N, C-alpha and C positions, 0 to 999 in steps of 0.2 A: 705811670708817670702823670704827675699833676701839672697841667698846663697853666701858666701864670703870665699874664701880660704885665710888662714893666713899663711905666710911663716916666716922664721927666721928673715928677715929684719924688718917685722912689729912688731914682738914681741920685738926684740932688741931695735928698735927705741923708743918704748913705755917705756922701762925700763931705757934707758940711756939718762939722761937729757942733755947730751952734744952732742947727735946725732943730725945732722942737720934736721932730719925728726921727732924729738920727738913731736913737737907741732901738726903736722898733725896726727901722730899715736895716740896721746892722744884723739884728737877730734874724730877720726874715731872709736876708741874702745868705747868711751862713746856713740856715735851715734848708734853704733851697739847694745849696751846694751839697750838703750832707745827705739829704733825702732824695736827691736826683730829680728835682722838679724840672719841668720843661719850660724854662723862661724864654719868652719871646717879646719882641718889641717891633716897632715899625721904623722905616727909614725917616719918616717925619719926626718921630720922637728922637732919633739919633741927631738929626739936624738941630732940633730945638734944644736938646740937652747940651750939645756941644756949645752952642751960642751962650746959654745961660751959665754954664760952668766957666767958660772963658771970661765972660763979663764980670762974674761975681767972685770967682776963686782963683783965676789966673791959669796960665798955660800949663803949669805943673800939675794942677788938678785935672786938666783935660787929658794929659798924658797918663796919669794914674787911672782914670776912667777907661781910656782906650786900651790900656794894657791889662787891667785886672778885672774890671767889672763888666764891660761890654762883651768880652769873649764868652761870658757865661750865658749869653742870650743869643737866640736865633734872631736875625734881623729879617723881617718880612718887608720886601721892597714894594712900595706903593707906586703904581704907575698911572 
C-alpha cells in the first residue's frame, strides 16, 4: 500500500473544475482508488477544507466532498 497524505489543495483542486490542477487531482484520486493507495489526512485539513469549500463553492460541494471524497481517506485526529 502506498501511503499518501492529502491536503486542502488536493481536495479543492478535485472539486473545483476551474482550478488549474483539477485534471491532475482527478487523475490522482482515481488512480489512488484503483490502485488501493492508503490516503490519509488530518483533522486540521478536514476543518480547513470544509471552510474553503463552503466559502468558495457552497454547501452542495461540501456535501459532495463529505460523501464521496473524504471517505477515501483515513482521518488522523490531531490533539
